[in-house]
ZASE-836709 format. One record per residue (C-alpha): x negated, z, y; residue number from 1; residue in three letters. Coordinates in Angstrom, 3 decimals, decimal comma. Each point is the difference from the previous one (the first is absolute). Layout:
! residues N
X X | Z Z | Y Y | rodo NUM | loke ALA
...
***
This chain:
! residues 103
X -16,200 | Z 39,558 | Y -4,639 | rodo 1 | loke UNK
X -2,400 | Z -2,183 | Y -2,636 | rodo 2 | loke UNK
X 2,103 | Z -2,356 | Y 0,210 | rodo 3 | loke UNK
X -0,048 | Z -1,059 | Y 3,150 | rodo 4 | loke UNK
X -3,574 | Z 0,155 | Y -0,123 | rodo 5 | loke UNK
X 0,223 | Z -2,789 | Y -2,666 | rodo 6 | loke UNK
X 1,931 | Z -1,839 | Y 2,425 | rodo 7 | loke UNK
X -2,068 | Z 0,437 | Y 2,376 | rodo 8 | loke UNK
X -3,156 | Z -1,155 | Y -1,704 | rodo 9 | loke UNK
X 2,311 | Z -3,298 | Y -0,770 | rodo 10 | loke UNK
X 0,856 | Z -0,691 | Y 3,148 | rodo 11 | loke UNK
X -3,412 | Z 0,519 | Y 1,536 | rodo 12 | loke UNK
X -1,698 | Z -3,019 | Y -3,338 | rodo 13 | loke UNK
X 2,243 | Z -1,952 | Y 0,495 | rodo 14 | loke UNK
X -0,102 | Z -0,288 | Y 4,076 | rodo 15 | loke UNK
X -3,467 | Z -0,322 | Y -0,601 | rodo 16 | loke UNK
X 0,602 | Z -2,909 | Y -2,419 | rodo 17 | loke UNK
X 2,221 | Z -1,864 | Y 1,897 | rodo 18 | loke UNK
X -2,042 | Z -0,087 | Y 2,827 | rodo 19 | loke UNK
X -3,287 | Z -0,536 | Y -2,142 | rodo 20 | loke UNK
X 2,613 | Z -3,365 | Y -1,027 | rodo 21 | loke UNK
X 0,623 | Z -0,952 | Y 3,816 | rodo 22 | loke UNK
X -3,745 | Z 0,066 | Y 0,868 | rodo 23 | loke UNK
X -0,659 | Z -2,907 | Y -2,593 | rodo 24 | loke UNK
X 2,793 | Z -1,682 | Y 1,140 | rodo 25 | loke UNK
X -1,538 | Z -0,230 | Y 3,548 | rodo 26 | loke UNK
X -2,733 | Z -2,203 | Y -0,985 | rodo 27 | loke UNK
X 1,651 | Z -2,357 | Y -0,832 | rodo 28 | loke UNK
X 2,280 | Z -2,556 | Y 2,762 | rodo 29 | loke UNK
X 1,962 | Z -3,204 | Y 0,081 | rodo 30 | loke UNK
X -0,454 | Z -2,434 | Y 2,527 | rodo 31 | loke UNK
X 2,359 | Z -3,273 | Y 0,312 | rodo 32 | loke UNK
X -1,637 | Z -3,034 | Y 0,825 | rodo 33 | loke UNK
X 1,479 | Z -3,044 | Y 1,583 | rodo 34 | loke UNK
X -1,413 | Z -3,401 | Y -1,210 | rodo 35 | loke UNK
X -1,354 | Z -2,326 | Y 1,603 | rodo 36 | loke UNK
X 2,170 | Z -2,612 | Y -1,947 | rodo 37 | loke UNK
X 2,871 | Z 2,624 | Y 0,244 | rodo 38 | loke UNK
X 1,723 | Z 2,190 | Y -1,488 | rodo 39 | loke UNK
X -1,624 | Z 2,997 | Y -1,344 | rodo 40 | loke UNK
X -2,176 | Z 1,976 | Y -2,244 | rodo 41 | loke UNK
X -1,829 | Z 3,259 | Y -0,235 | rodo 42 | loke UNK
X -3,110 | Z 2,466 | Y -0,486 | rodo 43 | loke UNK
X -0,361 | Z 3,165 | Y -1,379 | rodo 44 | loke UNK
X -2,470 | Z 1,982 | Y 1,732 | rodo 45 | loke UNK
X -1,911 | Z 3,254 | Y -1,459 | rodo 46 | loke UNK
X -1,957 | Z 1,877 | Y 2,516 | rodo 47 | loke UNK
X 1,327 | Z -2,355 | Y 3,026 | rodo 48 | loke UNK
X -2,579 | Z -2,610 | Y -2,294 | rodo 49 | loke UNK
X 1,523 | Z -3,355 | Y -1,587 | rodo 50 | loke UNK
X 0,377 | Z 0,780 | Y -3,678 | rodo 51 | loke UNK
X 3,011 | Z -2,915 | Y -0,762 | rodo 52 | loke UNK
X 0,660 | Z -2,712 | Y 1,946 | rodo 53 | loke UNK
X 3,279 | Z -2,303 | Y -1,017 | rodo 54 | loke UNK
X 0,376 | Z -2,486 | Y 2,610 | rodo 55 | loke UNK
X 2,488 | Z -1,325 | Y -2,950 | rodo 56 | loke UNK
X 3,377 | Z 0,915 | Y -2,139 | rodo 57 | loke UNK
X -2,493 | Z 1,029 | Y -3,482 | rodo 58 | loke UNK
X 1,596 | Z -1,264 | Y -2,949 | rodo 59 | loke UNK
X 1,039 | Z -2,722 | Y 1,427 | rodo 60 | loke UNK
X -1,614 | Z -3,599 | Y -1,095 | rodo 61 | loke UNK
X -1,146 | Z -1,209 | Y 3,425 | rodo 62 | loke UNK
X -0,779 | Z 1,136 | Y 3,607 | rodo 63 | loke UNK
X 3,258 | Z 1,662 | Y 0,813 | rodo 64 | loke UNK
X -0,084 | Z 2,204 | Y 2,759 | rodo 65 | loke UNK
X 2,880 | Z 2,758 | Y 0,319 | rodo 66 | loke UNK
X 3,240 | Z -1,191 | Y 2,453 | rodo 67 | loke UNK
X -0,268 | Z 2,907 | Y 1,591 | rodo 68 | loke UNK
X -1,417 | Z 3,378 | Y 1,107 | rodo 69 | loke UNK
X 2,074 | Z 2,232 | Y -2,506 | rodo 70 | loke UNK
X -0,797 | Z -2,073 | Y -3,280 | rodo 71 | loke UNK
X -3,387 | Z 0,266 | Y 0,620 | rodo 72 | loke UNK
X 0,260 | Z 3,798 | Y 0,792 | rodo 73 | loke UNK
X 2,002 | Z 0,571 | Y -3,369 | rodo 74 | loke UNK
X -2,818 | Z -2,057 | Y -1,795 | rodo 75 | loke UNK
X -2,489 | Z 2,225 | Y 1,294 | rodo 76 | loke UNK
X 1,574 | Z 3,268 | Y -0,938 | rodo 77 | loke UNK
X 0,697 | Z -0,770 | Y -3,359 | rodo 78 | loke UNK
X -4,057 | Z -0,705 | Y -0,352 | rodo 79 | loke UNK
X -0,701 | Z 2,803 | Y 2,128 | rodo 80 | loke UNK
X 2,081 | Z 2,668 | Y -2,555 | rodo 81 | loke UNK
X -1,946 | Z -2,400 | Y -3,270 | rodo 82 | loke UNK
X -3,377 | Z 1,210 | Y 1,807 | rodo 83 | loke UNK
X 0,955 | Z 3,296 | Y 0,149 | rodo 84 | loke UNK
X 1,512 | Z 0,572 | Y -3,322 | rodo 85 | loke UNK
X -3,218 | Z -1,765 | Y -1,003 | rodo 86 | loke UNK
X 1,331 | Z -3,101 | Y -1,348 | rodo 87 | loke UNK
X -0,851 | Z -3,854 | Y 0,415 | rodo 88 | loke UNK
X 1,329 | Z -1,067 | Y 2,798 | rodo 89 | loke UNK
X 1,310 | Z -3,243 | Y -0,644 | rodo 90 | loke UNK
X 3,328 | Z -1,178 | Y 0,998 | rodo 91 | loke UNK
X 2,327 | Z -2,144 | Y -2,502 | rodo 92 | loke UNK
X 2,776 | Z -2,311 | Y 0,736 | rodo 93 | loke UNK
X 2,297 | Z 3,022 | Y -1,843 | rodo 94 | loke UNK
X -0,447 | Z 2,443 | Y 2,833 | rodo 95 | loke UNK
X 0,330 | Z -2,768 | Y 2,918 | rodo 96 | loke UNK
X 3,021 | Z -0,855 | Y -1,331 | rodo 97 | loke UNK
X 1,056 | Z 4,074 | Y -0,446 | rodo 98 | loke UNK
X -0,823 | Z 0,453 | Y 3,651 | rodo 99 | loke UNK
X 1,495 | Z -3,539 | Y 0,866 | rodo 100 | loke UNK
X -2,592 | Z -1,615 | Y 2,252 | rodo 101 | loke UNK
X 0,494 | Z -2,941 | Y 0,720 | rodo 102 | loke UNK
X -2,350 | Z -2,688 | Y -1,125 | rodo 103 | loke UNK
***
């Protein structure tokens, strides 16, 4: 009987933890933007306000846009994961290459 109570407590605490994490993630959103010069960029929003506006591919010299929406979205998701880990949201060329981002 005590084992059942222990498992129920663990289950309840895990559910509370997952729900609290889910709420934090809902504060952020990714928006892929079409650039006037052609190509794509992205914005990261927090509570529907722009936190990061990235019209060009980060880590690349010059002003080059993403060639497609998928590449922009993958890069934005990488940046979001860094924000959630409280890490600097910078992107390296190595990370772009590992995600097979065309530039």
